[in-house]
C-alpha positions in Angstrom: -41.6 -36.6 1.6 -39.6 -36.8 -1.7 -36.1 -38.3 -1.8 -34.8 -34.8 -2.6 -36.1 -33.5 0.7 -34.7 -36.3 2.9 -31.8 -35.4 5.2 -28.4 -37.1 4.7 -28.2 -40.7 5.8 -25.9 -40.8 8.8 -26.2 -44.5 9.6 -22.5 -45.0 8.8 -21.5 -42.6 11.6 -20.1 -44.5 14.6 -21.8 -42.3 17.2 -25.2 -43.0 15.5 -25.0 -46.7 15.6 -26.8 -48.9 18.1 -24.8 -50.1 21.2 -24.9 -53.9 21.3 -24.7 -54.0 25.2 -27.6 -51.6 25.9 -30.6 -52.9 23.9 -32.5 -53.6 27.1 -31.4 -50.4 28.9 -35.0 -49.3 29.7 -35.7 -52.5 31.5 -32.7 -52.2 33.9 -33.0 -51.1 37.5 -31.7 -47.6 38.3 -28.5 -48.9 39.8 -27.9 -51.1 36.8 -28.4 -48.2 34.5 -26.0 -46.1 36.5 -23.4 -48.8 36.4 -23.9 -49.5 32.7 -23.3 -45.8 31.9 -20.2 -45.7 34.1 -18.8 -48.8 32.6 -19.4 -47.5 29.1 -17.4 -44.3 29.9 -14.3 -46.4 30.7 -13.3 -45.9 27.0 -13.1 -42.1 27.4 -9.5 -41.9 28.7 -8.3 -44.5 26.2 -9.8 -42.6 23.3 -8.1 -39.4 24.3 -4.8 -41.1 25.0 -4.9 -42.8 21.6 -5.2 -39.3 20.1 -2.4 -37.8 22.2 0.1 -37.4 19.3 -2.5 -35.6 17.1 -3.5 -33.4 20.0 0.1 -32.6 20.8 0.8 -31.6 17.2 -2.2 -29.2 17.3 -1.2 -27.7 20.7 2.4 -27.1 19.6 1.2 -25.3 16.5 -1.3 -23.4 18.6 1.3 -22.3 21.2 3.5 -20.8 18.5 0.5 -18.7 17.2 -0.7 -17.6 20.6 2.8 -16.4 21.4 2.4 -14.1 18.4 -0.9 -12.8 19.8 -3.1 -15.3 17.9 -6.3 -16.6 19.4 -8.1 -19.9 19.8 -11.7 -20.2 18.6 -13.9 -23.2 19.3 -16.9 -23.7 17.0 -19.7 -26.3 17.5 -23.4 -26.9 17.8 -25.4 -28.4 20.6 -23.4 -30.3 23.2 -20.2 -29.7 21.2 -20.7 -26.0 21.1 -21.6 -25.8 24.8 -18.4 -27.7 25.7 -16.3 -25.3 23.7 -17.9 -22.3 25.4 -17.4 -24.0 28.8 -13.7 -24.6 28.3 -13.2 -21.1 26.9 -15.0 -19.5 29.9 -12.8 -21.4 32.4 -9.5 -20.0 31.1 -9.6 -16.5 32.5 -10.1 -17.5 36.1 -7.8 -20.4 35.9 -4.9 -18.8 34.0 -5.7 -15.1 34.3 -5.8 -15.1 30.5 -7.4 -12.4 28.4 -11.0 -13.4 27.6 -10.3 -12.8 24.0 -7.5 -15.4 23.9 -9.9 -18.4 23.9 -13.4 -17.9 22.5 -16.2 -20.4 22.3 -18.7 -20.0 19.5 -22.0 -22.0 19.4 -24.5 -22.3 16.6 -27.4 -20.1 17.5 -25.4 -17.8 19.7 -25.3 -17.5 23.5 -29.0 -18.2 23.8 -28.3 -21.7 22.5 -26.4 -22.4 25.7 -29.7 -22.8 27.6 -32.2 -23.4 24.9 -31.7 -25.9 22.1 -31.4 -24.5 18.6 -30.5 -27.6 16.6 -31.7 -26.1 13.3 -28.9 -23.6 13.4 -26.3 -26.4 13.2 -27.3 -26.9 9.5 -26.0 -23.4 8.5 -22.5 -23.9 7.1 -22.0 -20.1 7.1 -23.3 -19.7 10.6 -19.9 -18.6 12.0 -19.3 -15.9 9.4 -20.8 -13.0 11.3 -18.8 -13.9 14.5 -15.6 -14.3 12.6 -16.1 -10.9 11.1 -16.9 -9.3 14.5 -13.7 -10.8 15.9 -11.7 -9.9 12.9 -10.4 -13.5 12.5 -7.0 -13.5 10.9 -4.1 -15.8 9.9 -2.6 -15.8 13.4 -5.8 -17.4 14.8 -6.7 -21.0 15.3 -10.2 -22.4 14.8 -11.2 -25.8 16.2 -14.4 -27.2 15.0 -16.1 -29.7 17.4 -18.5 -32.2 15.9 -19.0 -35.6 17.6 -20.3 -37.3 14.5 -18.0 -35.3 12.2 -20.8 -34.1 9.9 -22.2 -30.9 11.4 -22.4 -28.2 8.7 -21.9 -25.4 11.2 -18.6 -26.8 12.4 -17.3 -27.9 9.0 -18.4 -24.6 7.4 -16.5 -22.7 10.2 -13.3 -24.5 9.1 -13.8 -23.5 5.5 -14.5 -19.9 6.4 -11.5 -19.8 8.7 -9.2 -21.4 6.2 -10.3 -18.7 3.7 -9.0 -16.1 6.2 -5.7 -17.9 6.6 -6.3 -19.3 10.0 -5.0 -22.6 11.3 -7.9 -25.2 11.5 -8.6 -28.4 13.4 -11.6 -30.7 13.8 -12.4 -32.8 16.9 -14.7 -35.8 16.1 -15.7 -39.0 17.9 -16.4 -41.0 14.7 -13.7 -41.9 12.2 -13.8 -39.8 9.0 -11.5 -38.5 6.3 -9.8 -35.2 7.0 -11.8 -32.4 5.4 -10.0 -30.2 2.8 -10.2 -27.1 5.1 -8.8 -29.0 8.1 -5.1 -28.9 9.1 -5.4 -31.1 12.2 -7.9 -34.0 12.5 -8.4 -35.3 16.1 -10.4 -38.5 16.2 -11.6 -39.7 19.6 -12.9 -43.2 19.0 -15.6 -43.6 21.6 -18.0 -45.8 19.5 -21.8 -46.1 19.9 -23.5 -44.5 22.8 -25.4 -46.4 25.4 -28.4 -44.3 24.4 -28.2 -44.4 20.6 -27.0 -41.1 19.1 -26.8 -39.2 22.4 -23.3 -37.8 22.1 -23.8 -35.8 25.3 -22.7 -39.1 27.0 -19.2 -40.5 26.5 -18.5 -38.6 23.2 -19.2 -35.4 25.2 -17.0 -36.6 28.1 -14.1 -37.5 25.7 -14.5 -34.1 23.9 -14.3 -32.2 27.2 -11.2 -34.1 28.2 -9.6 -33.3 24.9 -10.4 -29.6 25.3 -9.0 -29.8 28.9 -5.7 -31.1 27.3 -5.6 -28.3 24.7 -6.0 -25.3 27.0 -4.2 -26.7 30.0 -1.1 -27.6 27.9 -1.4 -24.4 26.0 -1.2 -22.2 29.1 1.4 -24.4 30.8 3.6 -23.8 27.8 2.9 -20.1 28.0 4.2 -19.9 31.6 0.8 -19.8 33.3 1.7 -22.9 35.4 4.7 -23.7 37.6 5.0 -27.4 38.5 1.4 -28.3 39.0 0.5 -25.0 40.6 -1.9 -22.3 39.1 0.5 -19.4 39.6 -1.5 -17.1 37.4 -4.8 -17.8 39.0 -7.1 -14.8 39.1 -7.8 -14.3 42.9 -11.3 -12.9 42.4 -13.2 -14.7 45.2 -12.6 -16.3 48.6 -11.8 -19.7 47.2 -9.3 -18.4 44.7 -7.7 -16.0 47.2 -7.3 -18.9 49.6 -5.7 -21.0 46.8 -3.3 -18.1 46.0 -2.3 -17.8 49.7 -1.6 -21.5 50.0 0.4 -21.5 46.8 2.7 -18.8 48.2 3.1 -20.9 51.4 4.0 -23.9 49.2 6.8 -21.8 47.7 8.0 -20.6 51.0 7.1 -22.7 54.0 8.2 -20.1 56.4 5.3 -17.8 55.5 2.4 -17.6 57.8 -1.1 -17.4 56.3 -1.3 -13.8 57.3 2.1 -13.0 55.8 1.2 -14.7 52.5 -2.0 -12.7 52.3 -0.1 -9.5 52.9 2.4 -10.4 50.3 -0.3 -11.2 47.8 -1.9 -7.8 48.4 1.3 -6.0 47.9 1.8 -7.8 44.6 -1.6 -6.6 43.4 -3.1 -10.0 43.7 -0.6 -11.6 41.3 0.8 -14.9 42.6 3.9 -14.9 40.3 4.8 -11.4 41.2 4.5 -12.2 44.9 6.7 -15.2 44.5 9.5 -13.2 42.8 9.2 -10.4 45.4 9.7 -12.9 48.1 12.4 -15.0 46.5 14.4 -12.1 45.1 13.6 -9.5 47.8 12.3 -7.4 44.9 9.8 -4.6 44.7 6.6 -5.1 42.9 7.9 -3.1 39.9 11.1 -5.0 39.7 9.3 -8.4 39.9 6.9 -7.3 37.2 9.8 -6.2 35.0 11.6 -9.5 35.5 8.5 -11.4 34.4 8.0 -9.3 31.3 11.6 -9.7 30.3 11.2 -13.5 30.2 7.8 -13.7 28.6 5.9 -14.1 31.9 7.7 -17.4 32.7 8.0 -17.7 36.5 10.6 -20.5 36.1 12.8 -18.3 33.9 12.3 -15.3 36.2 13.4 -17.3 39.2 16.4 -18.7 37.4 
């Protein structure tokens, strides 16, 4: 193979370096391997906490855009892409959000969720067709996810998004300079993996935690949360209906389980509407009007 055909040397990337404490990993017993992995993950919370200020700056900018009907797009390949799709897919049932508000894009398309398509991560223009299909615009936010910070698909997505006027961010687990097309750089310093280069381990865990922070704080700021309760939960199965019923009972301890269920039904399955109906002796229509008038904030509607 000629030098021209060689792939870029990534030996400087922190997530590609060899972990000094796991050089004998294969010779450990199973319980020793489990404990070694668990101990190595102790840095995950610290890495995200250290990046809290940068995450908060991104979320604050994102909230302002989503309030103006902007959307959030995650773009990544392999594990990073799958984590973005996972976080996006959890938003509608958790926050009763429109599925178009948070969208996960993965190199290779949805088939890559189950079958590896690593070659597609080398295509810097891989997100172009998706951006066109979604009519990406200046109100939208694109977050590239790349543990090592070098994935062409993720970096290319930022350049494509910036050309359309979108806000851009990059989440990485290895220190690097901020790319020209990146407005917000989030560095989660997780270091070398216990299995060299396998960023599905603690880099993946830290990335998922960061994504949890982004969407949970985003929708809390948008009024989808009251205290620590999921007041906009989509009651679409037995577990979620049960949670909605118990949420109503937590707001009004005098409600029996049957009464809470009846109230939920009369509110069209919407917990926030049911709470206002109960607290203000309001009709469903009046409760819905009160919510719309204050941007769907339950706290404001009750005040």
